[in-house]
LOFIBA-862164 format. One record per atom (N, C-alpha, C): residue number from 1; residue in one letter; chain; atom name; y negated, x negated, z. Coordinates in nm, 2 decimals. Example, Ala and Ser with C-alpha at 12.3 -4.5 7.8 and 13.67 -1.06 7.14 Angstrom:
residues 2
+-----+----+----+----+--------+--------+--------+
!   i ! aa ! ch ! at !     c2 !     c1 !     c3 !
+-----+----+----+----+--------+--------+--------+
!   1 !  a !  A !  N !   0.57 !  -1.32 !   0.78 !
!   1 !  a !  A ! CA !   0.45 !  -1.23 !   0.78 !
!   1 !  a !  A !  C !   0.33 !  -1.32 !   0.78 !
!   2 !  s !  A !  N !   0.22 !  -1.28 !   0.71 !
!   2 !  s !  A ! CA !   0.11 !  -1.37 !   0.71 !
!   2 !  s !  A !  C !   0.00 !  -1.29 !   0.79 !
+-----+----+----+----+--------+--------+--------+
//
This chain:
residues 63
+-----+----+----+----+--------+--------+--------+
!   i ! aa ! ch ! at !     c2 !     c1 !     c3 !
+-----+----+----+----+--------+--------+--------+
!   1 !  m !  A !  N !   3.30 !   1.32 !   5.73 !
!   1 !  m !  A ! CA !   3.44 !   1.31 !   5.75 !
!   1 !  m !  A !  C !   3.47 !   1.25 !   5.89 !
!   2 !  n !  A !  N !   3.58 !   1.28 !   5.95 !
!   2 !  n !  A ! CA !   3.62 !   1.23 !   6.08 !
!   2 !  n !  A !  C !   3.67 !   1.09 !   6.06 !
!   3 !  e !  A !  N !   3.60 !   0.99 !   6.11 !
!   3 !  e !  A ! CA !   3.64 !   0.85 !   6.10 !
!   3 !  e !  A !  C !   3.76 !   0.82 !   6.18 !
!   4 !  e !  A !  N !   3.79 !   0.91 !   6.28 !
!   4 !  e !  A ! CA !   3.90 !   0.88 !   6.37 !
!   4 !  e !  A !  C !   4.03 !   0.94 !   6.31 !
!   5 !  m !  A !  N !   4.02 !   0.99 !   6.19 !
!   5 !  m !  A ! CA !   4.14 !   1.05 !   6.13 !
!   5 !  m !  A !  C !   4.25 !   0.94 !   6.11 !
!   6 !  k !  A !  N !   4.37 !   0.98 !   6.15 !
!   6 !  k !  A ! CA !   4.48 !   0.88 !   6.13 !
!   6 !  k !  A !  C !   4.52 !   0.87 !   5.99 !
!   7 !  y !  A !  N !   4.57 !   0.75 !   5.95 !
!   7 !  y !  A ! CA !   4.62 !   0.72 !   5.82 !
!   7 !  y !  A !  C !   4.72 !   0.82 !   5.77 !
!   8 !  e !  A !  N !   4.81 !   0.85 !   5.86 !
!   8 !  e !  A ! CA !   4.92 !   0.94 !   5.82 !
!   8 !  e !  A !  C !   4.87 !   1.08 !   5.79 !
!   9 !  a !  A !  N !   4.77 !   1.13 !   5.87 !
!   9 !  a !  A ! CA !   4.71 !   1.26 !   5.84 !
!   9 !  a !  A !  C !   4.63 !   1.26 !   5.71 !
!  10 !  a !  A !  N !   4.56 !   1.15 !   5.68 !
!  10 !  a !  A ! CA !   4.49 !   1.14 !   5.55 !
!  10 !  a !  A !  C !   4.59 !   1.14 !   5.44 !
!  11 !  m !  A !  N !   4.70 !   1.07 !   5.45 !
!  11 !  m !  A ! CA !   4.80 !   1.07 !   5.34 !
!  11 !  m !  A !  C !   4.86 !   1.20 !   5.32 !
!  12 !  a !  A !  N !   4.89 !   1.27 !   5.43 !
!  12 !  a !  A ! CA !   4.95 !   1.41 !   5.42 !
!  12 !  a !  A !  C !   4.85 !   1.50 !   5.35 !
!  13 !  e !  A !  N !   4.72 !   1.49 !   5.38 !
!  13 !  e !  A ! CA !   4.62 !   1.58 !   5.32 !
!  13 !  e !  A !  C !   4.61 !   1.55 !   5.17 !
!  14 !  l !  A !  N !   4.62 !   1.42 !   5.14 !
!  14 !  l !  A ! CA !   4.61 !   1.38 !   5.00 !
!  14 !  l !  A !  C !   4.73 !   1.43 !   4.92 !
!  15 !  q !  A !  N !   4.85 !   1.42 !   4.98 !
!  15 !  q !  A ! CA !   4.97 !   1.48 !   4.92 !
!  15 !  q !  A !  C !   4.96 !   1.63 !   4.90 !
!  16 !  s !  A !  N !   4.90 !   1.70 !   4.99 !
!  16 !  s !  A ! CA !   4.88 !   1.84 !   4.98 !
!  16 !  s !  A !  C !   4.79 !   1.87 !   4.86 !
!  17 !  i !  A !  N !   4.68 !   1.80 !   4.85 !
!  17 !  i !  A ! CA !   4.59 !   1.82 !   4.74 !
!  17 !  i !  A !  C !   4.66 !   1.79 !   4.60 !
!  18 !  v !  A !  N !   4.73 !   1.69 !   4.60 !
!  18 !  v !  A ! CA !   4.81 !   1.65 !   4.47 !
!  18 !  v !  A !  C !   4.90 !   1.77 !   4.44 !
!  19 !  r !  A !  N !   4.98 !   1.82 !   4.54 !
!  19 !  r !  A ! CA !   5.07 !   1.92 !   4.52 !
!  19 !  r !  A !  C !   5.00 !   2.05 !   4.46 !
!  20 !  k !  A !  N !   4.89 !   2.08 !   4.52 !
!  20 !  k !  A ! CA !   4.82 !   2.20 !   4.48 !
!  20 !  k !  A !  C !   4.77 !   2.18 !   4.33 !
!  21 !  m !  A !  N !   4.73 !   2.06 !   4.30 !
!  21 !  m !  A ! CA !   4.68 !   2.04 !   4.16 !
!  21 !  m !  A !  C !   4.80 !   2.05 !   4.06 !
!  22 !  e !  A !  N !   4.91 !   1.99 !   4.10 !
!  22 !  e !  A ! CA !   5.03 !   1.99 !   4.01 !
!  22 !  e !  A !  C !   5.08 !   2.13 !   3.99 !
!  23 !  n !  A !  N !   5.06 !   2.22 !   4.09 !
!  23 !  n !  A ! CA !   5.11 !   2.35 !   4.08 !
!  23 !  n !  A !  C !   5.01 !   2.45 !   4.03 !
!  24 !  d !  A !  N !   4.89 !   2.40 !   3.98 !
!  24 !  d !  A ! CA !   4.78 !   2.48 !   3.93 !
!  24 !  d !  A !  C !   4.74 !   2.59 !   4.04 !
!  25 !  e !  A !  N !   4.73 !   2.55 !   4.16 !
!  25 !  e !  A ! CA !   4.69 !   2.64 !   4.27 !
!  25 !  e !  A !  C !   4.54 !   2.65 !   4.29 !
!  26 !  l !  A !  N !   4.47 !   2.56 !   4.22 !
!  26 !  l !  A ! CA !   4.32 !   2.55 !   4.24 !
!  26 !  l !  A !  C !   4.24 !   2.60 !   4.12 !
!  27 !  d !  A !  N !   4.14 !   2.68 !   4.15 !
!  27 !  d !  A ! CA !   4.05 !   2.71 !   4.04 !
!  27 !  d !  A !  C !   3.95 !   2.60 !   4.02 !
!  28 !  i !  A !  N !   3.87 !   2.60 !   3.92 !
!  28 !  i !  A ! CA !   3.78 !   2.49 !   3.89 !
!  28 !  i !  A !  C !   3.69 !   2.45 !   4.00 !
!  29 !  d !  A !  N !   3.63 !   2.54 !   4.08 !
!  29 !  d !  A ! CA !   3.55 !   2.51 !   4.19 !
!  29 !  d !  A !  C !   3.63 !   2.44 !   4.30 !
!  30 !  q !  A !  N !   3.74 !   2.49 !   4.33 !
!  30 !  q !  A ! CA !   3.83 !   2.43 !   4.43 !
!  30 !  q !  A !  C !   3.87 !   2.29 !   4.39 !
!  31 !  m !  A !  N !   3.90 !   2.28 !   4.26 !
!  31 !  m !  A ! CA !   3.95 !   2.15 !   4.21 !
!  31 !  m !  A !  C !   3.84 !   2.04 !   4.23 !
!  32 !  t !  A !  N !   3.71 !   2.08 !   4.20 !
!  32 !  t !  A ! CA !   3.60 !   1.98 !   4.22 !
!  32 !  t !  A !  C !   3.59 !   1.95 !   4.37 !
!  33 !  e !  A !  N !   3.60 !   2.04 !   4.45 !
!  33 !  e !  A ! CA !   3.59 !   2.02 !   4.60 !
!  33 !  e !  A !  C !   3.70 !   1.93 !   4.65 !
!  34 !  q !  A !  N !   3.82 !   1.96 !   4.60 !
!  34 !  q !  A ! CA !   3.94 !   1.89 !   4.64 !
!  34 !  q !  A !  C !   3.94 !   1.75 !   4.59 !
!  35 !  l !  A !  N !   3.89 !   1.73 !   4.47 !
!  35 !  l !  A ! CA !   3.88 !   1.59 !   4.42 !
!  35 !  l !  A !  C !   3.78 !   1.51 !   4.50 !
!  36 !  k !  A !  N !   3.67 !   1.57 !   4.54 !
!  36 !  k !  A ! CA !   3.58 !   1.49 !   4.62 !
!  36 !  k !  A !  C !   3.64 !   1.46 !   4.76 !
!  37 !  r !  A !  N !   3.71 !   1.55 !   4.81 !
!  37 !  r !  A ! CA !   3.78 !   1.53 !   4.94 !
!  37 !  r !  A !  C !   3.89 !   1.42 !   4.92 !
!  38 !  a !  A !  N !   3.96 !   1.42 !   4.81 !
!  38 !  a !  A ! CA !   4.06 !   1.32 !   4.78 !
!  38 !  a !  A !  C !   4.00 !   1.18 !   4.78 !
!  39 !  q !  A !  N !   3.88 !   1.17 !   4.71 !
!  39 !  q !  A ! CA !   3.81 !   1.04 !   4.71 !
!  39 !  q !  A !  C !   3.78 !   0.99 !   4.84 !
!  40 !  e !  A !  N !   3.73 !   1.08 !   4.93 !
!  40 !  e !  A ! CA !   3.70 !   1.04 !   5.07 !
!  40 !  e !  A !  C !   3.82 !   0.99 !   5.14 !
!  41 !  l !  A !  N !   3.93 !   1.06 !   5.12 !
!  41 !  l !  A ! CA !   4.06 !   1.03 !   5.19 !
!  41 !  l !  A !  C !   4.11 !   0.90 !   5.14 !
!  42 !  i !  A !  N !   4.10 !   0.87 !   5.01 !
!  42 !  i !  A ! CA !   4.15 !   0.75 !   4.95 !
!  42 !  i !  A !  C !   4.07 !   0.63 !   5.01 !
!  43 !  k !  A !  N !   3.93 !   0.65 !   5.02 !
!  43 !  k !  A ! CA !   3.85 !   0.54 !   5.08 !
!  43 !  k !  A !  C !   3.89 !   0.52 !   5.22 !
!  44 !  l !  A !  N !   3.91 !   0.62 !   5.30 !
!  44 !  l !  A ! CA !   3.95 !   0.61 !   5.44 !
!  44 !  l !  A !  C !   4.08 !   0.53 !   5.45 !
!  45 !  c !  A !  N !   4.17 !   0.56 !   5.37 !
!  45 !  c !  A ! CA !   4.30 !   0.49 !   5.37 !
!  45 !  c !  A !  C !   4.29 !   0.35 !   5.33 !
!  46 !  k !  A !  N !   4.21 !   0.32 !   5.23 !
!  46 !  k !  A ! CA !   4.19 !   0.18 !   5.18 !
!  46 !  k !  A !  C !   4.12 !   0.10 !   5.29 !
!  47 !  d !  A !  N !   4.02 !   0.16 !   5.36 !
!  47 !  d !  A ! CA !   3.95 !   0.09 !   5.46 !
!  47 !  d !  A !  C !   4.04 !   0.06 !   5.58 !
!  48 !  k !  A !  N !   4.12 !   0.16 !   5.62 !
!  48 !  k !  A ! CA !   4.22 !   0.14 !   5.73 !
!  48 !  k !  A !  C !   4.31 !   0.03 !   5.69 !
!  49 !  l !  A !  N !   4.37 !   0.03 !   5.57 !
!  49 !  l !  A ! CA !   4.46 !  -0.08 !   5.53 !
!  49 !  l !  A !  C !   4.39 !  -0.22 !   5.53 !
!  50 !  t !  A !  N !   4.27 !  -0.22 !   5.48 !
!  50 !  t !  A ! CA !   4.20 !  -0.35 !   5.48 !
!  50 !  t !  A !  C !   4.17 !  -0.40 !   5.62 !
!  51 !  k !  A !  N !   4.13 !  -0.31 !   5.71 !
!  51 !  k !  A ! CA !   4.11 !  -0.35 !   5.85 !
!  51 !  k !  A !  C !   4.23 !  -0.39 !   5.92 !
!  52 !  t !  A !  N !   4.34 !  -0.32 !   5.90 !
!  52 !  t !  A ! CA !   4.47 !  -0.36 !   5.96 !
!  52 !  t !  A !  C !   4.52 !  -0.49 !   5.90 !
!  53 !  d !  A !  N !   4.50 !  -0.52 !   5.77 !
!  53 !  d !  A ! CA !   4.54 !  -0.64 !   5.71 !
!  53 !  d !  A !  C !   4.46 !  -0.76 !   5.78 !
!  54 !  a !  A !  N !   4.33 !  -0.74 !   5.79 !
!  54 !  a !  A ! CA !   4.25 !  -0.84 !   5.85 !
!  54 !  a !  A !  C !   4.29 !  -0.87 !   6.00 !
!  55 !  e !  A !  N !   4.32 !  -0.76 !   6.07 !
!  55 !  e !  A ! CA !   4.37 !  -0.78 !   6.21 !
!  55 !  e !  A !  C !   4.50 !  -0.86 !   6.22 !
!  56 !  i !  A !  N !   4.59 !  -0.82 !   6.13 !
!  56 !  i !  A ! CA !   4.72 !  -0.89 !   6.13 !
!  56 !  i !  A !  C !   4.70 !  -1.04 !   6.10 !
!  57 !  k !  A !  N !   4.62 !  -1.07 !   6.00 !
!  57 !  k !  A ! CA !   4.59 !  -1.21 !   5.96 !
!  57 !  k !  A !  C !   4.53 !  -1.29 !   6.08 !
!  58 !  k !  A !  N !   4.44 !  -1.22 !   6.15 !
!  58 !  k !  A ! CA !   4.37 !  -1.28 !   6.26 !
!  58 !  k !  A !  C !   4.48 !  -1.31 !   6.37 !
!  59 !  i !  A !  N !   4.56 !  -1.22 !   6.40 !
!  59 !  i !  A ! CA !   4.67 !  -1.24 !   6.50 !
!  59 !  i !  A !  C !   4.76 !  -1.35 !   6.46 !
!  60 !  l !  A !  N !   4.80 !  -1.35 !   6.34 !
!  60 !  l !  A ! CA !   4.89 !  -1.46 !   6.29 !
!  60 !  l !  A !  C !   4.83 !  -1.60 !   6.29 !
!  61 !  t !  A !  N !   4.70 !  -1.60 !   6.26 !
!  61 !  t !  A ! CA !   4.63 !  -1.73 !   6.26 !
!  61 !  t !  A !  C !   4.61 !  -1.78 !   6.40 !
!  62 !  n !  A !  N !   4.60 !  -1.69 !   6.50 !
!  62 !  n !  A ! CA !   4.58 !  -1.73 !   6.64 !
!  62 !  n !  A !  C !   4.71 !  -1.76 !   6.71 !
!  63 !  s !  A !  N !   4.82 !  -1.74 !   6.64 !
!  63 !  s !  A ! CA !   4.95 !  -1.76 !   6.71 !
!  63 !  s !  A !  C !   4.99 !  -1.90 !   6.72 !
+-----+----+----+----+--------+--------+--------+
//
């Protein structure tokens, strides 16, 4: 996975996956693949949020 992916792009891709699942647009093989991708995207988003939170706390502490 591209670690340089922007948070917004990851969220947009996640929303697309959810929409496809809700609209029954995926067969079972695609669903498995998309669920794995969704897990990767969720981890990326959580990691970015955690990193951003730590950076903000560091900045506020040094102010």
